[in-house]
LUMFINU-807499 format. One record per residue (C-alpha): x, z negated, y negated; residue in one letter. Coordinates in pm, whole numbers, padded with zeros to 5 digits, always signed. Example, Ala and Ser with C-alpha at 12.3 -4.5 7.8 and 13.67 -1.06 7.14 Angstrom:
# residues 2
+01230-00780+00450a +01367-00714+00106s 
This chain:
# residues 1042
-05509+03192-00193m -05456+02888-00409n -05658+02674-00173k -05472+02805+00129l -05131+02753-00025s -05228+02403-00121k -05214+02306+00244f -04891+02495+00315g -05037+02752+00558i -04766+02923+00756t -04980+03120+01002s -05313+03302+00964i -05501+03464+01252t -05761+03730+01161i -06025+03807+01427a -06183+04152+01371l -06547+04150+01475l -06747+04477+01448a -06827+04532+01081s -06703+04208+00942n -06441+03950+01016a -06422+03573+01034s -06098+03416+00933i -06014+03071+01059y -05726+02895+00897a -05587+02596+01075l -05438+02383+00806e -05239+02070+00869e -05267+01793+00615d -04923+01637+00616t -05054+01309+00479d -05304+01238+00755r -05215+01491+01027a -05578+01595+01002n -05684+01943+01105v -05916+02102+00854v -06112+02416+00939v -06186+02659+00664q -06405+02968+00703e -06395+03282+00494v -06636+03577+00551t -06671+03924+00409g -06476+04246+00402e -06120+04225+00520v -05897+04238+00214q -05520+04263+00188p -05362+03922+00217i -05203+03811-00105e -04899+03590-00108v -04831+03395-00423d -04497+03257-00534n -04550+02937-00343e -04593+03114-00010t -04349+03406-00037k -04105+03245+00197s -04369+03155+00456e -04441+03362+00763e -04776+03550+00771v -04885+03680+01112v -05185+03917+01145v -05309+04000+01493e -05626+04138+01647k -05788+03901+01895v -06109+03888+02089e -06383+03655+01956p -06344+03308+02099q -06447+02951+02030e -06224+02770+01785l -06042+02483+01956t -05878+02179+01805r -05512+02111+01858v -05522+01730+01845d -05706+01478+02058a -05860+01308+01755r -06060+01623+01672h -06216+01691+02011t -06593+01671+02066f -06710+01649+02428n -07084+01670+02478e -07056+01461+02792s -06928+01160+02598d -07264+01112+02428w -07629+01052+02498k -07787+01336+02299i -08149+01414+02220n -08179+01796+02227k -08556+01822+02190q -08530+01974+01846q -08355+02284+01973g -08070+02369+01740n -08056+02009+01616v -07894+01752+01841w -07936+01382+01770i -07672+01147+01910i -07849+00836+02032e -07575+00646+02209d -07223+00655+02349l -07194+00732+02721e -06814+00729+02755n -06736+00362+02698k -06363+00425+02733s -06353+00676+02450l -06079+00591+02201t -06087+00882+01956n -06433+00956+01819v -06490+01299+01664y -06838+01410+01553i -06864+01744+01370p -07175+01845+01180s -07178+02192+01346i -07107+02252+01714y -07082+02576+01911d -07288+02533+02226d -07183+02833+02432n -07224+03071+02144g -07520+02896+01985t -07463+02687+01677e -07628+02346+01676v -07640+02089+01399q -07544+01737+01496i -07710+01426+01360k -07680+01062+01465i -07953+00809+01509k -07754+00505+01401s -07407+00356+01413l -07515+00073+01640e -07307+00221+01922m -06991+00132+01728f -07084-00231+01661v -06868-00484+01843m -07087-00721+02047k -06853-01015+02056g -06502-01095+02169s -06562-00959+02520n -06671-00617+02399d -06452-00354+02567s -06468-00090+02295k -06122+00013+02185r -06169+00282+01925f -05850+00397+01754q -05987+00675+01536s -06341+00758+01419i -06397+01088+01239i -06719+01244+01108f -06650+01593+00978e -06856+01841+00782s -06822+02190+00935i -06939+02516+00775a -07174+02734+00977s -07035+03060+01110q -07380+03215+01076d -07430+03103+00719d -07107+03020+00538p -07304+02860+00258n -07442+02603+00500f -07196+02317+00546k -07401+02010+00634p -07296+01648+00671l -07368+01446+00982v -07701+01290+00893e -07783+00935+01000i -08137+00814+01050e -08065+00440+01020a -08073+00270+00680t -07867-00033+00781d -07513+00036+00902i -07386-00317+00852s -07089-00427+01070r -07063-00082+01231s -06684-00080+01211f -06629-00453+01185s -06398-00659+01405n -06248-00358+01582h -05915-00475+01728p -05722-00145+01744v -05905+00081+01503l -05661+00236+01255t -05822+00555+01122n -06176+00597+00986v -06267+00929+00826e -06631+00927+00720l -06636+01185+00443a -06850+01401+00673g -07116+01130+00723l -07437+01152+00520d -07522+00796+00407v -07769+00899+00138s -08052+00709+00311n -07848+00398+00388v -07949+00084+00196t -07728-00181+00355k -07355-00174+00428m -07281-00545+00472t -06945-00610+00645s -06915-00242+00729l -06536-00255+00785f -06480-00631+00768s -06212-00800+00975t -06082-00474+01125s -05735-00584+01045g -05549-00275+01168r -05730-00007+00972i -05475+00176+00758t -05693+00467+00644n -06056+00475+00535i -06182+00806+00395d -06523+00766+00233v -06468+01013-00048t -06781+01181-00175g -07018+00930-00018w -07366+00927-00162n -07438+00554-00176v -07710+00585-00437s -07962+00397-00221n -07734+00115-00106v -07825-00229-00236n -07591-00454-00035d -07215-00401-00003m -07122-00762+00057s -06812-00820+00273y -06778-00442+00309m -06395-00436+00313f -06345-00806+00384y -06013-00885+00558k -05901-00522+00594t -05551-00656+00590q -05365-00335+00675s -05543-00125+00416l -05334-00065+00102n -05517+00220-00070r -05885+00310-00105l -06047+00591-00305n -06400+00494-00413l -06404+00704-00725d -06741+00862-00805g -06954+00630-00599w -07306+00579-00734d -07358+00205-00694v -07642+00188-00939s -07875+00018-00687k -07625-00227-00542v -07723-00586-00611t -07476-00772-00386n -07101-00713-00384m -07008-01064-00277s -06668-01078-00103y -06667-00700-00090m -06286-00674-00111f -06198-01035-00032a -05876-01099+00162e -05792-00729+00179s -05437-00607+00124d -05524-00342-00132l -05263-00277-00400w -05489-00136-00668e -05854-00056-00735l -05989+00188-00991n -06363+00129-01012l -06407+00230-01374s -06659+00503-01287s -06904+00266-01123w -07243+00206-01281k -07345-00145-01181t -07673-00185-01365t -07850-00363-01076e -07563-00583-00968l -07657-00950-00925e -07391-01114-00708n -07014-01091-00758l -06925-01403-00563e -06572-01374-00419g -06569-00996-00471t -06192-00976-00530f -06098-01321-00401s -05779-01383-00204y -05650-01029-00270t -05295-01151-00294t -05138-00802-00313k -05379-00657-00565l -05194-00591-00892r -05437-00376-01087t -05818-00380-01107i -05984-00130-01342n -06341-00245-01413l -06383-00090-01755t -06740+00024-01809g -06897-00218-01563w -07244-00341-01650n -07296-00696-01526t -07604-00786-01727e -07796-00884-01411n -07519-01073-01237v -07600-01439-01191t -07319-01543-00958n -06955-01504-01061f -06829-01773-00822t -06471-01694-00707m -06502-01336-00834t -06125-01325-00891f -06044-01656-00726g -05700-01664-00562d -05630-01303-00661a -05279-01428-00714s -05118-01090-00783g -05337-00966-01070v -05151-00976-01402e -05412-00852-01648k -05792-00830-01652l -05994-00626-01901d -06347-00760-01873l -06448-00646-02220s -06747-00457-02078s -06884-00754-01886f -07227-00874-01991d -07262-01225-01852t -07577-01318-02035s -07762-01395-01709n -07475-01567-01531a -07563-01906-01381l -07230-01996-01220t -06869-01910-01288m -06729-02162-01046q -06361-02088-00968a -06400-01742-01121m -06029-01721-01208f -05898-02000-00985r -05535-01976-00874n -05470-01645-01049t -05108-01748-01082g -04982-01409-01204s -05260-01359-01459l -05112-01337-01808q -05416-01231-02008s -05790-01188-01954v -06028-01027-02203d -06343-01239-02225l -06452-01099-02560s -06792-00978-02431s -06876-01290-02235f -07207-01467-02295d -07222-01791-02097t -07522-01959-02251k -07700-01979-01912k -07401-02084-01702v -07450-02421-01539e -07136-02444-01327n -06789-02397-01479f -06606-02605-01219s -06256-02480-01130y -06310-02173-01351m -05944-02149-01466f -05792-02401-01223a -05442-02305-01116g -05411-02019-01368a -05061-02123-01470h -04912-01798-01603g -05133-01730-01905l -04979-01618-02232n -05304-01670-02415t -05659-01779-02337l -05929-01702-02592d -06237-01909-02507l -06430-01833-02826s -06708-01657-02629t -06740-01936-02374i -07038-02153-02460t -07148-02444-02246t -07492-02543-02367e -07639-02508-02017s -07339-02646-01833a -07395-02930-01589k -07047-02945-01437t -06706-02864-01579t -06505-03056-01321e -06157-02917-01265y -06237-02636-01510m -05881-02636-01649f -05710-02820-01362f -05340-02718-01362k -05414-02450-01622t -05104-02364-01819e -05078-02146-02129v -04739-02055-02270f -04634-01895-02593t -04281-01787-02677r -04075-01930-02960v -03732-01771-03009n -03765-01622-02665g -03836-01952-02492y -04173-02051-02342p -04345-02348-02503v -04683-02502-02416p -04969-02314-02580g -05315-02425-02690e -05678-02355-02615i -05973-02408-02843e -06263-02597-02684v -06403-02760-02994g -06710-02537-02985h -06807-02644-02634f -07156-02799-02621e -07132-03070-02358m -07462-03251-02401q -07592-03146-02057n -07268-03191-01864v -07297-03448-01591i -06958-03409-01423n -06634-03349-01615a -06400-03514-01364s -06042-03379-01377s -06157-03119-01629m -05811-03097-01793f -05606-03274-01523e -05244-03156-01498s -05286-02892-01769s -05003-02837-02017n -05181-02869-02354f -05034-03089-02628k -05364-03151-02803k -05733-03090-02745l -06011-03055-03001n -06290-03252-02836v -06386-03480-03126a -06736-03340-03170d -06835-03329-02807w -07167-03492-02727e -07162-03639-02381l -07501-03807-02359d -07551-03688-01998s -07198-03746-01872l -07171-03964-01563i -06841-03856-01401y -06523-03855-01608a -06261-03965-01353n -05912-03824-01432k -06060-03607-01704m -05727-03598-01893f -05504-03734-01617s -05148-03611-01582n -05152-03416-01909m -04785-03486-01957k -04764-03293-02285n -05075-03445-02446l -04975-03613-02772e -05306-03661-02950q -05676-03650-02872i -05974-03766-03075d -06251-03912-02861v -06345-04180-03113s -06706-04061-03152q -06779-04009-02787w -07087-04174-02646n -06991-04290-02299v -07281-04526-02249d -07402-04331-01946n -07061-04273-01793v -07037-04456-01465e -06704-04326-01336y -06398-04293-01557m -06107-04434-01357s -05765-04287-01451q -05923-04087-01734i -05599-04111-01938f -05356-04191-01654s -05005-04035-01660h -05038-03922-02023t -04680-04012-02106y -04677-03870-02459q -05008-04028-02564l -04935-04349-02757k -05258-04399-02954y -05622-04358-02848i -05918-04431-03068n -06194-04561-02842l -06376-04743-03118n -06720-04617-03013s -06669-04666-02640w -06869-04923-02448k -06753-04971-02092i -07064-05052-01888n -06916-05017-01541e -06577-05193-01549p -06532-05162-01172h -06539-04780-01215q -06293-04789-01505a -05970-04884-01332q -05619-04760-01413n -05747-04597-01729l -05397-04566-01883f -05176-04596-01575f -04822-04457-01578v -04551-04490-01318n -04351-04816-01322p -04028-04629-01373g -04159-04455-01684a -04331-04727-01885k -04467-04604-02218q -04605-04778-02530p -04979-04758-02605l -05220-04892-02864v -05596-04861-02829v -05839-04891-03117k -06145-05067-02978t -06397-05344-03017t -06514-05324-02657d -06462-05658-02479p -06345-05490-02162y -06082-05286-02345l -05972-05581-02555l -05893-05779-02243s -05784-05487-02030y -05474-05531-01813n -05247-05289-01996y -04941-05447-01837i -05081-05360-01496g -05095-04996-01607d -04723-05023-01697n -04791-04989-02070r -04575-05135-02347l -04676-05262-02691m -04590-05053-02994v -04369-05172-03279g -04020-05332-03285p -03909-05598-03035t -03621-05846-03066k -03441-05984-02760l -03227-06300-02805a -03023-06219-02496m -02785-06521-02446n -02957-06713-02722g -03293-06821-02853k -03497-06822-03172f -03580-07131-03372d -03909-07173-03187d -03724-07164-02856g -03843-06813-02756s -03607-06550-02621t -03798-06250-02758s -04018-06166-03054k -04252-05875-03121r -04371-05778-03461y -04690-05640-03306f -04790-05849-03006d -05104-05681-02876r -05224-05349-02725y -05542-05312-02930t -05636-05284-03293i -05962-05271-03479q -05831-05113-03799e -05574-04838-03834d -05408-05030-04116s -05284-05276-03856e -05036-05012-03746l -04857-05002-04082l -04565-05237-04150i -04413-05266-04497t -04039-05245-04554a -04026-05608-04668n -04215-05732-04364d -03991-05530-04132y -03674-05661-04300n -03801-06017-04293s -03881-05985-03926f -03529-05870-03853m -03364-06141-04064l -03486-06403-03823d -03183-06408-03595t -03133-06613-03276p -02876-06884-03210t -02626-06837-02930s -02643-07054-02624n -02261-07051-02600l -02040-07291-02806p -01818-07149-03082h -02020-06825-03088t -02244-06696-03364i -02488-06405-03410f -02309-06086-03507k -02559-05797-03517e -02843-05609-03345w -02799-05335-03091n -02893-05074-03190p -02767-05151-03535t -03050-05232-03770y -03056-05055-04105t -03248-05224-04384t -03582-05053-04438k -03678-04913-04778t -04011-04756-04680e -04315-04858-04483d -04310-04782-04109t -04584-04652-03879e -04574-04868-03569l -04679-04580-03344l -04354-04405-03432s -04135-04713-03386d -04111-04896-03056s -03751-04998-03108s -03602-05270-02890e -03322-05464-03058y -03080-05677-02855k -02882-05962-03010a -02503-05929-03013i -02294-06246-03052y -01936-06308-03152e -01704-06608-03141a -01608-06817-03444e -01307-06688-03643k -00953-06846-03635v -00623-06725-03798n -00284-06649-03645v +00015-06616-03885k +00297-06395-03750f +00645-06436-03918v +00880-06151-03825n +01232-06166-03976d +01088-06279-04311g +00772-06058-04302t +00436-06242-04270v +00119-06097-04108t -00217-06284-04085n -00463-06185-03810i -00814-06322-03773e -00969-06341-03428t -01269-06490-03253e -01263-06837-03122y -01116-06868-02775n -01025-06501-02775q -00685-06336-02777a -00581-06152-03092v -00628-05779-03110d -00305-05645-02962g -00321-05338-03189d -00294-05567-03494l +00008-05772-03379v +00313-05669-03591p +00572-05451-03427i +00892-05640-03341t +01201-05428-03401n +01548-05539-03504k +01842-05304-03475l +02084-05415-03206g +01858-05695-03091y +01586-05737-02830t +01265-05916-02906f +01238-06220-02684k +00908-06382-02775e +00684-06531-03038w +00752-06906-03076n +00589-07186-03269t +00930-07277-03418q +01174-07059-03612l +01471-07163-03396n +01284-07069-03080g +01274-07424-02950e +00896-07458-02987g +00620-07327-02764t +00624-06965-02648s +00322-06763-02768f +00185-06453-02592d -00064-06264-02814p -00216-06086-02516e -00312-06400-02324t -00317-06688-02568a -00677-06793-02642l -00695-06904-03006i -00888-07221-03079t -00723-07317-03416e -00509-07168-03694d -00146-07122-03587i +00193-06987-03712t +00439-06815-03476v +00791-06667-03526y +00962-06362-03377a +01263-06468-03165i +01540-06205-03094y +01848-06186-02867e +02149-05964-02939i +02147-05659-02716n +02402-05613-02444t +02453-05253-02342f +02596-05103-02032t +02854-04831-02025v +02856-04660-01686t +03177-04482-01596f +03119-04218-01330i +03417-04063-01159d +03292-03842-00878g +03117-04071-00633d +03253-04381-00798q +03044-04565-01057s +03165-04858-01265t +02941-05041-01513s +03087-05244-01803l +02883-05451-02049n +02940-05465-02424a +02751-05636-02701n +02587-05428-02969y +02844-05247-03192n +03149-05362-02992q +03393-05181-02758t +03418-05226-02385v +03700-05430-02234d +03967-05155-02200n +04151-05342-01926d +03849-05302-01702r +03801-04932-01758v +03847-04766-01414p +04165-04569-01335t +04107-04196-01297t +04245-04003-01000n +04111-03692-00830k +04302-03501-00570s +04364-03146-00683g +04259-03218-01040y +04422-03343-01364t +04222-03600-01571f +04125-03473-01917k +03888-03732-02078e +03566-03935-02051w +03261-03737-02173n +02889-03809-02219t +02794-03508-02009q +02892-03431-01654l +02992-03076-01743n +03222-03200-02022g +03018-03035-02295e +02901-03363-02444g +03083-03606-02672t +03432-03723-02588s +03441-04099-02526f +03747-04316-02595d +03700-04661-02437p +03947-04814-02681e +03765-04713-03000t +03399-04628-02921a +03145-04885-03058l +02858-04937-02819i +02507-04924-02968t +02307-04827-02660e +02330-04790-02286d +02533-04490-02203m +02692-04304-01915t +03024-04127-01939v +03185-03898-01687y +03549-03846-01588a +03634-03489-01683i +03909-03318-01483y +04070-02982-01497e +04097-02826-01157i +04437-02730-01006n +04500-02367-00904t +04675-02268-00574f +04797-01942-00416t +04689-01805-00078v +04924-01528+00048t +04775-01289+00307f +05037-01107+00523i +04924-00817+00744d +05225-00652+00901g +05430-00517+00610d +05153-00581+00359q +05144-00902+00149s +04853-00995-00083t +04860-01316-00296p +04526-01456-00426l +04476-01750-00668n +04214-02014-00580v +04092-02327-00751n +04134-02653-00572y +03894-02716-00286n +03729-02379-00324q +03737-02070-00107t +03914-01750-00195v +03711-01463-00337d +03604-01300-00011n +03570-00961-00180d +03940-00976-00267s +04065-01062+00083v +04261-00759+00214p +04094-00541+00475t +04246-00569+00824t +04297-00254+01033n +04534-00179+01320k +04481+00121+01543s +04399+00018+01901g +04364-00347+01809y +04083-00575+01704t +04134-00823+01425f +04106-01176+01558k +04175-01407+01263e +04402-01517+00985w +04649-01781+01105n +04903-02003+00938t +05173-01880+01180q +05284-01524+01250l +05256-01571+01627n +04897-01693+01591g +04979-02040+01724e +04915-02212+01393g +04582-02307+01235t +04301-02053+01215s +04211-01969+00856f +03860-01847+00754d +03864-01711+00396p +03489-01767+00363e +03496-02137+00446t +03853-02265+00409a +03877-02495+00106l +04216-02456-00063i +04404-02774-00149t +04760-02635-00161e +04962-02313-00162d +04933-02145+00179i +05048-01830+00365t +04834-01681+00641v +04897-01392+00884y +04664-01129+01030a +04638-01185+01407i +04518-00894+01628y +04418-00857+01991e +04482-00534+02177i +04160-00342+02262n +04055-00312+02625i +03855-00005+02728f +03650+00078+03031t +03703+00382+03249v +03395+00446+03464t +03458+00652+03778f +03138+00811+03910i +03150+00966+04255d +02797+01076+04344g +02591+00758+04349e +02898+00534+04345q +03019+00396+04012s +03344+00203+03965t +03458+00056+03633s +03827-00015+03564l +03976-00170+03253y +04285-00058+03066a +04457-00177+02754n +04473+00055+02460y +04714+00353+02518n +04785+00254+02879q +04683+00404+03215t +04440+00248+03457v +04575+00068+03761d +04604+00363+04001n +04584+00135+04304d +04226+00050+04203h +04111+00406+04142v +03833+00467+04398p +03909+00684+04700t +03725+01015+04695t +03552+01135+05004n +03257+01369+05043k +03158+01505+05377l +03199+01880+05387g +03381+01891+05056y +03739+01874+04932t +03816+01658+04625f +03943+01867+04334k +03987+01631+04038e +03829+01374+03804w +03659+01539+03504n +03490+01412+03187t +03177+01616+03264q +02958+01606+03569l +02964+01984+03606n +03345+01988+03595g +03355+02188+03274e +03499+01900+03072g +03858+01775+03055t +04053+01707+03372s +04144+01339+03402f +04456+01220+03591d +04440+00842+03645p +04816+00825+03685e +04897+00978+03347t +04593+00959+03116a +04647+00706+02830l +04320+00521+02755i +04216+00503+02389k +03839+00469+02424d +03570+00391+02679d +03540+00693+02904i +03336+00810+03202t +03483+01057+03453v +03321+01231+03747y +03461+01322+04092a +03467+01701+04121i +03458+01853+04474y +03485+02201+04620e +03267+02275+04919i +03447+02339+05257n +03420+02679+05430t +03413+02697+05813f +03450+02985+06061t +03198+03071+06328v +03351+03294+06604t +03095+03500+06793f +03230+03617+07136i +03027+03872+07326d +03220+03963+07634g +03542+04105+07504d +03412+04143+07153q +03493+03873+06899s +03349+03852+06544s +03443+03599+06278l +03191+03489+06008l +03250+03232+05732n +02985+02977+05621a +02989+02696+05363n +02949+02343+05479y +02599+02256+05601n +02473+02610+05552q +02384+02886+05800t +02589+03201+05857v +02475+03525+05701d +02229+03635+05971n +02259+04001+05869d +02626+03994+05974r +02582+03828+06312v +02699+04084+06578p +02438+04277+06774t +02416+04176+07139t +02382+04449+07409n +02480+04443+07769k +02372+04712+08016l +02145+04571+08278g +02113+04240+08096y +01887+04077+07845t +02040+03864+07567f +01936+03503+07601k +02121+03305+07329e +02445+03210+07171w +02601+02901+07328n +02900+02682+07258t +03028+02735+07614q +03101+03062+07791l +02902+02958+08094n +02598+02882+07875g +02603+02513+07960e +02694+02404+07610g +02470+02373+07306t +02239+02653+07215s +02329+02802+06873f +02075+02975+06654d +02252+03162+06370p +01936+03147+06157e +01899+02768+06164t +02228+02613+06273a +02393+02428+05977l +02773+02469+05992i +02981+02153+05956t +03302+02260+06135e +03480+02562+06288d +03290+02668+06596i +03300+02938+06872t +02983+03058+07035v +02930+03296+07327y +02665+03556+07394a +02470+03451+07703i +02279+03717+07900y +02041+03714+08195s +02054+03990+08459r +01772+04239+08466n +01564+04249+08796n +01628+04627+08895e +01985+04721+08974i +02064+05096+09002p +02243+05239+09303e +02614+05243+09250v +02782+05570+09349p +03094+05575+09549e +03404+05553+09352v +03702+05757+09462p +04004+05571+09553e +04240+05504+09286v +04578+05630+09370p +04835+05372+09419e +05077+05328+09152v +05429+05390+09265p +05632+05082+09296e +05914+05236+09112d +05712+05268+08799i +05797+04996+08560d +05513+04792+08423t +05542+04805+08051p +05568+04487+07855d +05338+04622+07594n +04972+04532+07624e +04742+04822+07701v +04370+04786+07655n +04137+05008+07841l +03808+05081+07684e +03519+05275+07824v +03363+05458+07535v +03050+05667+07517e +03040+05967+07302e +02910+05764+07021n +03219+05548+07046n +03027+05235+07145e +03243+05000+07349v +03083+04931+07682l +03342+04719+07854s +03692+04592+07809n +03919+04673+08102l +04196+04451+08222p +04522+04497+08054t +04811+04642+08232t +04981+04411+08463g +04659+04226+08546q +04567+04205+08908d +04191+04257+08909k +03946+04485+09078n +03735+04669+08832t +03432+04886+08879n +03347+05108+08589i +02984+05194+08568i +02854+05390+08280v +02480+05368+08243l +02307+05618+08021g +01959+05603+07890t +01794+05776+08187s +02072+05941+08385i +02353+05772+08576i +02673+05956+08530v +02953+05876+08769l +03304+05963+08709g +03224+06140+08388l +03336+05862+08167a +03625+05934+07949l +03883+05679+08024v +04104+05626+07735v +04406+05419+07757f +04526+05303+07429k +04859+05161+07405r +04923+04903+07150k +05271+04856+07046n +05338+04494+07001t +05664+04551+06835n 
């Protein structure tokens, strides 16, 4: 259960087979999306669910036995893809790849061949080797998987390989990203050179559990796997590996834990971890390197590694450590405590470019076999911290045995050490020493006095650019090849530095130190614009670059003082030596010349002359240099109350020569006097815009007759005052004594006037200062019903001057009147879409002659009303007094017309509103025996306009007639008996008598002629189906017209 839950199983299928069951769990590894098959056999037991899987779904179903299939393309094995040797029956041996376009390789150790289990082996991995840049193989994933047998669950073989050399099998693959080889048996493999090298897209390599116990060569195995960040090699048995050169070089691994490796046979570690720029941690504790001879570039350019614990390294057989730690820029510490380098011949570049070290203990580094140490510490920098700040550290190399070293060129070039203990080095074999200490900008001291350089042929620039090195003892040096000893002490021209060399060598005694931009030690005097007694312009106490005895570098206090007492003479007349710059302080102790390269410059000053200043009886003497002006800060201050200093003069009465201390160049002693003039002051009288200036001598009054007359319209003069607002000091021109320039102002008191505001019966007086406006807040409010205030005016009838209280400046008493204008309002007459606006003065009627005429077809005007629906107030233009803007609407009543329907003698009247139809339900029914109704028409004879009661819109009174058409069959008319004659003597009544023929239902069939009419009439009564003659009831109705 624990193992199942580890993979987060959410579904289990149990296949029941006869007496036992096989359970296959498909588990998905979320890290690699890799399907793992796990087989469990035995009696079916209840499935347990632990706490971790309680919430997961468990499905149990009975299925028929079937072959297990993979769900992803990377785990599919197709027999047809391979050339397989099946001669061994249940053991298949893959000999080659048939499907050259295969991208996902999957080889299981057990395969179900139609119900028969076969074990799969592989002859070699040659089929995966890229054969050059034109090779078409494009593998993306290669997986060898160990599968448990269904027949024997205890049998779970690996995919065995017959070949012993699998070098370059997965090298240089352009698109390969996934390699899972945990199921591959490599126990017989002896060589894995460049196995995965330069497959730059591989992100996953699974080689866990590999048995590499027979491998002897792993060189370049993971070289340039530049997409691979993690690799688990824990537990590998590398006890037979002799070559790991460049094994991880230029990979992008982040960390490596190889502490479990037993490396007893290892011989070559050249470049093993070189150029691993992203590698931060390497755990090599426990490594046995007693047989390693080559440590060249082992960690070279592993620029990300910060710490290395190599305390288990046995380097007793090492022959080369060239560039072993080169350019490990992040390396802060490295444990070399177990190192034994007695056999190492090549130390070149060993620590070159390691510029981040906090410490470097070289006590175990011995060099008795060394032949080259060139660039060993090139650009090596060690820093310690003092008060939290990094300062250059030190290394101890005094124990180095250098007797066999041939080449030490640039050994310490550009390193940051202040001093080096190399005094006891024996260099009998040394030939190359070019730039050995070049560019050590912090180097302050080095003892090479006992070095034997007789055999050195090349030493150019050996001490070049050592800016802090001022003394070198080369007393034992003999330069045999001067042409190979150029620029020994060269520094840049812009940074010249002093140097003294202790030597007896002729070449060094005559060496061109000036050409190397070196200066001599000791003090130097420069005469500047002068010269010494011997005519020279400079003098050095120590005038050479070389010494033979150290005592030559010591100068006594007396000798130093004597040297400085020899001062130059100025080249300029009337000038003398003043002092040295920097100022020289008399010495009381001996001085080491190496610590004193002072350069003193002569400062000169002019000869001294005296100027005597006499100021109102006070005398001041000032000494100055010849032909120089006096110091202006020392000239006495000239100040005499009521007087102005005029000048200094060579005579007391001011009639001598004027003297300006700022410009006069003094060439002899001289006396000068302060000359004063009485002060004249100005009194400025300001009266408004007028300004008058009067002069007065100190402590006198102005001329009162010339004081300006004061006058200001609207104001009364009060006084003269020193402040414009009158709050200063009062000034009386007749008595005030003038002691300074001053300005006085005419002070006035403003006049006050009255403004009287009259509005009808109301009168409001307001007081106002001259030339100011009234207080606007106090101005009376104007209001007159039906009128609009126009202005205040100086006349009641408004024909005077307009007066604005906000702007009118008051200069006299004034009365103003409120002037109004009557309001004019607008009456808007709206008649349908027509709008007419008329104006009327307040409380008056509109001009009735201009009131619009009302006319609406089919309607009769009723009134004007304030509301469109006529529910407002009735408005009579002739009488309504206008007091506001108003809108009135024409109100109409619709006209009603009569439609007279005449059907024979029958007449019916119906009313209809204008432009509407009559009520169709009330239109009389048309019926005429023997006829069919045709239409209503505006003429009796039917020749007028047809009238349809349903659609005809009524716009006037109208009469319409029923028009009939005769039916085709006419019934036979019976004979009618003669009507008896009416006796002539019977009077014809005046009254109208109508004769109607009426059926029993009282329906009128015909109107008969009235009495007195002369007209033949036939009365025919037609029934529904029977013609009745002479049976009609003739009723004569007499209508009394009285």
